[in-house]
VOBA-1610 file (N, C-alpha, C; in pm, whole numbers, padded with zeros to 5 digits, always signed):
BEGIN
Unk-01160-01929-02681Unk-01126-01835-02648Unk-01043-01850-02497Unk-01036-01945-02400Unk-00961-01975-02337Unk-00852-01907-02317Unk-00769-02066-02421Unk-00680-01990-02485Unk-00646-01896-02623Unk-00695-01821-02596Unk-00668-01671-02644Unk-00615-01548-02577Unk-00767-01544-02463Unk-00701-01459-02319Unk-00584-01484-02278Unk-00542-01655-02247Unk-00453-01682-02240Unk-00319-01642-02315Unk-00285-01671-02406Unk-00209-01594-02496Unk-00161-01452-02492Unk-00289-01382-02490Unk-00287-01254-02543Unk-00340-01142-02440Unk-00321-01207-02337Unk-00321-01097-02197Unk-00238-01044-02129Unk-00085-01027-02169Unk-00043-00875-02167Unk-00027-00779-02258Unk-00040-00814-02410Unk-00092-00780-02462Unk-00223-00634-02508Unk-00336-00767-02476Unk-00469-00676-02374Unk-00476-00555-02270Unk-00341-00597-02194Unk-00327-00546-02063Unk-00249-00396-02100Unk-00122-00406-02196Unk-00065-00296-02248Unk-00228-00203-02314Unk-00307-00235-02396Unk-00407-00203-02441Unk-00450-00133-02364Unk-00524-00201-02229Unk-00644-00200-02174Unk-00545-00063-02090Unk-00430-00047-02062Unk-00340+00090-01969Unk-00366+00216-02099Unk-00361+00188-02172Unk-00379+00332-02236Unk-00508+00415-02156Unk-00616+00358-02205Unk-00788+00359-02211Unk-00746+00438-01995Unk-00730+00288-01922Unk-00711+00327-01802Unk-00623+00444-01779Unk-00536+00481-01852Unk-00446+00645-01820Unk-00496+00737-01833Unk-00606+00742-01965Unk-00710+00851-02000Unk-00832+00825-01876Unk-00857+00766-01828Unk-00963+00794-01770Unk-00888+00861-01610Unk-00795+00814-01568Unk-00755+00807-01435Unk-00719+00971-01410Unk-00830+00969-01278Unk-00833+01065-01214Unk-00754+01058-01115Unk-00676+01071-01048Unk-00594+01002-00933Unk-00504+01163-00843Unk-00589+01130-00709Unk-00535+01193-00609Unk-00394+01178-00538Unk-00365+01288-00522Unk-00211+01214-00367Unk-00248+01105-00315Unk-00366+01085-00208Unk-00438+01040-00131Unk-00408+00882-00161Unk-00534+00907-00332Unk-00572+00762-00398Unk-00452+00687-00452Unk-00349+00743-00513Unk-00237+00699-00559Unk-00130+00631-00413Unk-00074+00705-00355Unk-00023+00695-00262Unk-00079+00502-00177Unk-00262+00530-00201Unk-00296+00424-00120Unk-00316+00348-00234Unk-00320+00307-00314Unk-00302+00196-00499Unk-00139+00191-00465Unk-00050+00267-00426Unk+00061+00237-00466Unk+00104+00095-00283Unk+00037+00136-00259Unk+00064+00036-00125Unk-00011-00098-00133Unk-00094-00082-00225Unk-00182-00194-00257Unk-00091-00261-00357Unk-00057-00193-00423Unk+00025-00260-00565Unk+00176-00285-00556Unk+00247-00259-00408Unk+00394-00276-00387Unk+00365-00419-00301Unk+00238-00430-00260Unk+00248-00564-00176Unk+00218-00722-00275Unk+00092-00612-00401Unk+00102-00749-00481Unk+00204-00770-00581Unk+00300-00670-00575Unk+00437-00720-00624Unk+00573-00752-00555Unk+00575-00766-00451Unk+00621-00834-00303Unk+00569-00955-00377Unk+00464-01033-00326Unk+00425-01152-00346Unk+00467-01223-00443Unk+00446-01157-00606Unk+00513-01202-00678Unk+00670-01200-00750Unk+00733-01128-00629Unk+00847-01149-00648Unk+00935-01276-00568Unk+00863-01321-00422Unk+00841-01392-00370Unk+00829-01498-00431Unk+00695-01506-00484Unk+00682-01642-00591Unk+00780-01663-00651Unk+00833-01590-00720Unk+00920-01584-00840Unk+01022-01618-00817Unk+01125-01607-00696Unk+01224-01613-00630Unk+01188-01788-00565Unk+01101-01837-00607Unk+01092-01961-00568Unk+01067-02067-00724Unk+00970-02019-00761Unk+00948-02130-00894Unk+00997-02170-00995Unk+01073-02254-00999Unk+01091-02313-01112Unk+01008-02362-01209Unk+00978-02273-01293Unk+00868-02321-01388Unk+00898-02428-01507Unk+00762-02482-01545Unk+00780-02587-01623Unk+00873-02688-01606Unk+00911-02721-01490Unk+01038-02831-01436Unk+00997-02935-01313Unk+00910-02841-01222Unk+00845-02926-01128Unk+00731-02830-01068Unk+00657-02953-00978Unk+00507-02869-00865Unk+00602-02767-00806Unk+00625-02666-00743Unk+00741-02620-00653Unk+00610-02577-00556Unk+00680-02602-00458Unk+00561-02617-00353Unk+00630-02497-00232Unk+00719-02447-00277Unk+00786-02382-00156Unk+00750-02242-00147Unk+00799-02139-00050Unk+00791-01998-00015Unk+00609-02029-00048Unk+00555-01908-00135Unk+00431-01818-00088Unk+00330-02013-00149Unk+00406-02068-00198Unk+00293-02198-00341Unk+00301-02240-00193Unk+00368-02297-00049Unk+00310-02322+00003Unk+00175-02340+00040Unk+00100-02167+00073Unk+00014-02097+00093Unk-00102-02125-00034Unk-00093-02090-00123Unk-00150-02081-00208Unk-00114-02144-00404Unk-00204-02159-00480Unk-00141-02242-00570Unk-00134-02164-00723Unk-00166-02004-00667Unk-00137-01953-00733Unk-00104-01741-00681Unk+00029-01803-00640Unk+00120-01633-00592Unk+00097-01541-00711Unk+00133-01575-00800Unk+00125-01475-00893Unk+00054-01410-00940Unk-00064-01489-00972Unk-00203-01385-01008Unk-00242-01325-00885Unk-00227-01384-00758Unk-00300-01323-00664Unk-00232-01190-00620Unk-00075-01219-00683Unk-00014-01049-00633Unk-00043-00975-00779Unk-00050-01015-00908Unk-00106-00960-00990Unk-00258-00892-00998Unk-00315-00943-00907Unk-00444-00881-00886Unk-00464-00809-00725Unk-00354-00786-00704Unk-00377-00731-00575Unk-00309-00572-00683Unk-00226-00555-00763Unk-00166-00487-00837Unk-00244-00383-00922Unk-00389-00478-00959Unk-00426-00487-01067Unk-00564-00354-00946Unk-00558-00441-00852Unk-00635-00366-00751Unk-00569-00245-00712Unk-00427-00171-00714Unk-00343-00078-00705Unk-00379+00019-00724Unk-00401-00045-00870Unk-00405+00070-01002Unk-00560+00135-00992Unk-00647+00029-00983Unk-00738+00088-01003Unk-00778+00187-00866Unk-00760+00147-00752Unk-00774+00283-00645Unk-00686+00374-00655Unk-00564+00385-00705Unk-00453+00495-00750Unk-00531+00531-00848Unk-00607+00510-00936Unk-00665+00624-01009Unk-00824+00672-01019Unk-00823+00646-00902Unk-00986+00720-00890Unk-01087+00717-00965Unk-01087+00634-01062Unk-01247+00640-01122Unk-01258+00579-01134Unk-01476+00519-01122Unk-01509+00366-01099Unk-01539+00315-01291Unk-01490+00343-01385Unk-01449+00277-01501Unk-01329+00228-01510Unk-01213+00291-01450Unk-01100+00223-01378Unk-01129+00089-01344Unk-01167+00089-01221Unk-01207+00011-01181Unk-01271-00098-01193Unk-01390-00101-01332Unk-01457-00180-01373Unk-01355-00273-01495Unk-01295-00175-01551Unk-01142-00223-01688Unk-01129-00269-01637Unk-01057-00264-01483Unk-00943-00367-01396Unk-00982-00473-01416Unk-01105-00481-01265Unk-01165-00549-01271Unk-01212-00700-01373Unk-01196-00668-01423Unk-01320-00750-01578Unk-01170-00737-01677Unk-01064-00680-01641Unk-00964-00782-01714Unk-00935-00882-01650Unk-00866-00879-01534Unk-00853-00951-01410Unk-00883-01111-01413Unk-01033-01092-01444Unk-01195-01159-01414Unk-01162-01273-01558Unk-01181-01188-01613Unk-01125-01260-01796Unk-00936-01349-01754Unk-00892-01297-01793Unk-00807-01346-01867Unk-00681-01441-01712Unk-00709-01390-01593Unk-00610-01392-01499Unk-00731-01663-01494Unk-00829-01561-01487Unk-00948-01690-01475Unk-00885-01805-01587Unk-00847-01721-01719Unk-00834-01825-01829Unk-00735-01872-01801Unk-00578-01749-01762Unk-00505-01877-01710Unk-00462-01928-01608Unk-00482-01914-01521Unk-00525-02035-01392Unk-00547-02149-01506Unk-00679-02174-01522Unk-00749-02329-01608Unk-00649-02369-01737Unk-00559-02278-01775Unk-00471-02312-01895Unk-00356-02378-01786Unk-00316-02308-01758Unk-00189-02354-01632Unk-00232-02475-01530Unk-00334-02513-01525Unk-00372-02613-01464Unk-00354-02749-01543Unk-00470-02710-01610Unk-00499-02789-01716Unk-00307-02861-01817Unk-00225-02727-01821Unk-00062-02806-01832Unk-00023-02847-01734Unk+00007-02841-01632Unk+00061-02852-01493Unk-00021-02994-01483Unk-00094-03094-01498Unk-00196-03142-01404Unk-00150-03266-01586Unk-00113-03207-01722Unk-00059-03318-01804Unk+00066-03343-01758Unk+00141-03239-01748Unk+00246-03244-01743Unk+00327-03346-01605Unk+00257-03310-01492Unk+00306-03365-01315Unk+00204-03438-01254Unk+00132-03404-01325Unk+00068-03594-01304Unk+00001-03605-01150Unk+00015-03712-01071Unk+00001-03760-00986Unk+00036-03603-00902Unk+00162-03538-00878Unk+00241-03469-00837Unk+00134-03333-00783Unk+00126-03318-00967Unk-00017-03180-00958Unk-00106-03239-00849Unk-00145-03274-00885Unk-00293-03369-00810Unk-00310-03327-00626Unk-00148-03395-00611Unk-00144-03336-00456Unk-00104-03261-00431Unk-00029-03122-00492Unk-00014-03062-00486Unk-00190-03003-00438Unk-00287-02946-00519Unk-00384-02905-00554Unk-00477-02897-00419Unk-00434-03070-00433Unk-00550-03081-00349Unk-00463-03111-00182Unk-00388-03000-00169Unk-00268-03020-00069Unk-00212-03092+00053Unk-00152-03202-00031Unk-00139-03330+00008Unk+00035-03340-00027Unk+00073-03270-00125Unk+00256-03239-00118Unk+00279-03165+00017Unk+00465-03213-00035Unk+00558-03194+00129Unk+00551-03070+00076Unk+00517-03010+00174Unk+00652-02861+00103Unk+00728-02908+00131Unk+00834-02787-00010Unk+00997-02871-00015Unk+01054-02721-00028Unk+01203-02789+00102Unk+01245-02667+00164Unk+01366-02637+00055Unk+01346-02463-00015Unk+01401-02402-00120Unk+01414-02260-00072Unk+01510-02232-00079Unk+01518-02072-00002Unk+01485-02002-00162Unk+01413-01875-00156Unk+01455-01694-00180Unk+01577-01678-00225Unk+01572-01639-00411Unk+01639-01670-00495Unk+01617-01553-00594Unk+01722-01416-00622Unk+01650-01304-00652Unk+01707-01414-00839Unk+01800-01452-00819Unk+01846-01515-00955Unk+01738-01571-01029Unk+01681-01660-00928Unk+01534-01742-01013Unk+01413-01594-01033Unk+01428-01524-00972Unk+01335-01405-00985Unk+01381-01386-01127Unk+01506-01352-01139Unk+01574-01268-01254Unk+01480-01349-01403Unk+01546-01447-01368Unk+01504-01567-01449Unk+01372-01597-01505Unk+01213-01558-01390Unk+01118-01571-01439Unk+01081-01417-01521Unk+01170-01323-01492Unk+01165-01213-01555Unk+01014-01114-01442Unk+01090-01116-01341Unk+01010-01025-01197Unk+01033-00875-01266Unk+01141-00889-01298Unk+01209-00747-01285Unk+01142-00726-01420Unk+01073-00708-01511Unk+01004-00677-01634Unk+00868-00552-01518Unk+00755-00729-01484Unk+00650-00642-01362Unk+00662-00538-01308Unk+00869-00531-01219Unk+00858-00463-01175Unk+00856-00262-01157Unk+00952-00271-01386Unk+00940-00199-01462Unk+00798-00165-01495Unk+00691-00241-01503Unk+00576-00163-01589Unk+00463-00108-01429Unk+00510-00170-01331Unk+00492-00111-01230Unk+00493+00051-01193Unk+00641+00070-01226Unk+00725+00179-01151Unk+00649+00273-01304Unk+00694+00238-01414Unk+00594+00365-01507Unk+00517+00401-01519Unk+00405+00342-01471Unk+00191+00290-01519Unk+00236+00400-01306Unk+00266+00407-01253Unk+00297+00458-01116Unk+00333+00620-01172Unk+00454+00624-01220Unk+00512+00720-01247Unk+00383+00829-01322Unk+00334+00773-01465Unk+00262+00810-01523Unk+00114+00874-01431Unk+00099+00826-01352Unk-00072+00795-01278Unk+00046+00971-01231Unk+00116+00941-01124Unk+00186+01013-01012Unk+00199+01188-01134Unk+00216+01180-01268Unk+00199+01306-01353Unk+00142+01389-01356Unk-00017+01266-01380Unk-00119+01356-01431Unk-00193+01326-01266Unk-00162+01343-01192Unk-00238+01376-01055Unk-00254+01560-01074Unk-00369+01537-01039Unk-00482+01712-01032Unk-00470+01755-00915
//
């Protein structure tokens, strides 16, 4: 089940987005507060993506110095922002349920993969024994990690919510 959730989480997210938009009852105030929370999440994701060398190393620079999963933390903030902006308790339950199941599954799968691929280096990182690396943020790296896709989805979602504000 974990692998299935990990593999299909993006598609499930798009499917649930339609339901979320049908239920949403945003106000300008909820939209603005939700957008602020979501933008904080996206800023964290961009920062992380600009440091990440996916599947090449155990990254210990940027936000990876402070949290093992900054991309998932950023996604959680984006989801919370969407729930706030939508101003509907059903949306909050859908979003929180989706995040809890899919991101937990993805985190576990990712950790198993990294532990298998990098062994002791990942264990040292997970146990906060790894030495932080000195690496500058790179827009090229963020783009390579396709963070612009998340940015586009975030912009589209909040544009639709703005359109349906009553």
